[in-house]
C-alpha positions in Angstrom: 0.0 0.0 0.0 1.3 3.4 -0.9 1.5 6.0 1.8 0.6 9.6 1.0 2.2 12.6 2.4 -0.3 14.3 4.8 0.3 17.6 3.0 -0.5 16.3 -0.5 -3.9 16.7 -2.2 -5.1 14.2 -4.8 -6.9 15.4 -7.9 -6.3 19.1 -7.6 -3.7 21.3 -9.2 -3.2 25.0 -8.8 -2.3 27.4 -11.5 -2.0 31.1 -11.7 -4.2 33.1 -14.1 -3.6 36.8 -14.6 -6.3 39.2 -15.7 -7.1 42.8 -15.2 -10.3 44.8 -15.0 -10.6 48.6 -14.7 -13.4 50.2 -12.7 -14.2 53.9 -12.6 -16.4 55.2 -9.8 -17.9 58.5 -10.9 -19.1 61.1 -8.4 -17.3 59.3 -5.6 -17.8 62.1 -3.1 -21.5 62.2 -3.8 -21.7 58.5 -3.0 -20.4 59.0 0.6 -23.4 59.0 2.9 -25.6 56.5 1.1 -25.5 54.4 4.2 -23.6 51.5 5.8 -24.2 48.2 4.0 -25.3 49.8 0.7 -23.1 49.0 -2.2 -22.4 49.6 -5.9 -22.0 46.5 -8.0 -19.9 46.1 -11.1 -21.1 44.2 -14.1 -20.1 40.5 -14.2 -16.8 39.8 -15.8 -15.0 36.6 -16.6 -11.5 35.4 -15.9 -10.5 31.9 -17.0 -14.0 30.7 -17.1 -15.1 32.1 -13.7 -17.5 34.9 -13.4 -16.7 37.7 -10.9 -18.4 40.7 -9.5 -16.9 43.6 -7.5 -19.0 45.1 -4.7 -18.0 48.6 -3.3 -19.4 49.9 0.0 -18.6 53.6 0.1 -19.7 53.8 3.8 -18.5 50.4 4.8 -20.4 47.2 5.3 -21.4 47.9 8.9 -21.4 51.2 10.9 -18.5 49.9 12.9 -16.4 49.9 9.7 -17.4 53.3 8.3 -13.9 54.7 8.5 -12.6 51.9 6.4 -14.1 51.8 2.9 -14.7 48.2 1.8 -14.1 46.6 -1.5 -15.2 43.0 -2.0 -14.7 40.5 -4.8 -16.9 37.5 -5.2 -16.9 34.6 -7.6 -20.5 34.2 -9.0 
Protein backbone atom coordinates (compact mmCIF):
# COMPACT_ATOMS: atom_id res chain seq x y z
CA UNK A 1 0.00 0.00 0.00
CA UNK A 2 1.34 3.41 -0.94
CA UNK A 3 1.55 6.01 1.83
CA UNK A 4 0.57 9.56 1.04
CA UNK A 5 2.22 12.63 2.45
CA UNK A 6 -0.26 14.29 4.81
CA UNK A 7 0.34 17.60 3.00
CA UNK A 8 -0.54 16.29 -0.46
CA UNK A 9 -3.87 16.69 -2.18
CA UNK A 10 -5.10 14.22 -4.78
CA UNK A 11 -6.91 15.40 -7.87
CA UNK A 12 -6.29 19.12 -7.58
CA UNK A 13 -3.74 21.30 -9.24
CA UNK A 14 -3.17 24.98 -8.80
CA UNK A 15 -2.32 27.39 -11.54
CA UNK A 16 -2.04 31.14 -11.67
CA UNK A 17 -4.16 33.08 -14.08
CA UNK A 18 -3.63 36.77 -14.60
CA UNK A 19 -6.31 39.16 -15.67
CA UNK A 20 -7.12 42.79 -15.20
CA UNK A 21 -10.25 44.84 -14.99
CA UNK A 22 -10.56 48.60 -14.69
CA UNK A 23 -13.35 50.22 -12.70
CA UNK A 24 -14.21 53.89 -12.65
CA UNK A 25 -16.37 55.24 -9.83
CA UNK A 26 -17.86 58.54 -10.95
CA UNK A 27 -19.05 61.15 -8.45
CA UNK A 28 -17.30 59.30 -5.60
CA UNK A 29 -17.77 62.13 -3.08
CA UNK A 30 -21.52 62.24 -3.76
CA UNK A 31 -21.74 58.50 -2.98
CA UNK A 32 -20.45 58.95 0.55
CA UNK A 33 -23.41 59.02 2.88
CA UNK A 34 -25.55 56.45 1.05
CA UNK A 35 -25.49 54.37 4.24
CA UNK A 36 -23.65 51.46 5.76
CA UNK A 37 -24.24 48.16 4.02
CA UNK A 38 -25.29 49.78 0.74
CA UNK A 39 -23.07 49.02 -2.22
CA UNK A 40 -22.35 49.61 -5.86
CA UNK A 41 -22.00 46.47 -7.96
CA UNK A 42 -19.90 46.06 -11.07
CA UNK A 43 -21.05 44.22 -14.13
CA UNK A 44 -20.11 40.54 -14.15
CA UNK A 45 -16.79 39.84 -15.84
CA UNK A 46 -15.03 36.56 -16.60
CA UNK A 47 -11.49 35.43 -15.93
CA UNK A 48 -10.45 31.94 -17.00
CA UNK A 49 -14.02 30.67 -17.14
CA UNK A 50 -15.06 32.06 -13.73
CA UNK A 51 -17.53 34.92 -13.39
CA UNK A 52 -16.65 37.68 -10.92
CA UNK A 53 -18.44 40.72 -9.48
CA UNK A 54 -16.94 43.59 -7.49
CA UNK A 55 -18.98 45.14 -4.67
CA UNK A 56 -17.96 48.57 -3.34
CA UNK A 57 -19.35 49.87 -0.04
CA UNK A 58 -18.61 53.64 0.12
CA UNK A 59 -19.74 53.83 3.78
CA UNK A 60 -18.49 50.40 4.85
CA UNK A 61 -20.38 47.16 5.30
CA UNK A 62 -21.40 47.93 8.90
CA UNK A 63 -21.43 51.16 10.89
CA UNK A 64 -18.46 49.89 12.89
CA UNK A 65 -16.36 49.95 9.72
CA UNK A 66 -17.43 53.31 8.28
CA UNK A 67 -13.91 54.71 8.50
CA UNK A 68 -12.57 51.86 6.39
CA UNK A 69 -14.09 51.79 2.94
CA UNK A 70 -14.69 48.23 1.84
CA UNK A 71 -14.07 46.56 -1.47
CA UNK A 72 -15.17 43.00 -2.00
CA UNK A 73 -14.66 40.55 -4.83
CA UNK A 74 -16.87 37.50 -5.24
CA UNK A 75 -16.95 34.57 -7.63
CA UNK A 76 -20.46 34.20 -9.00
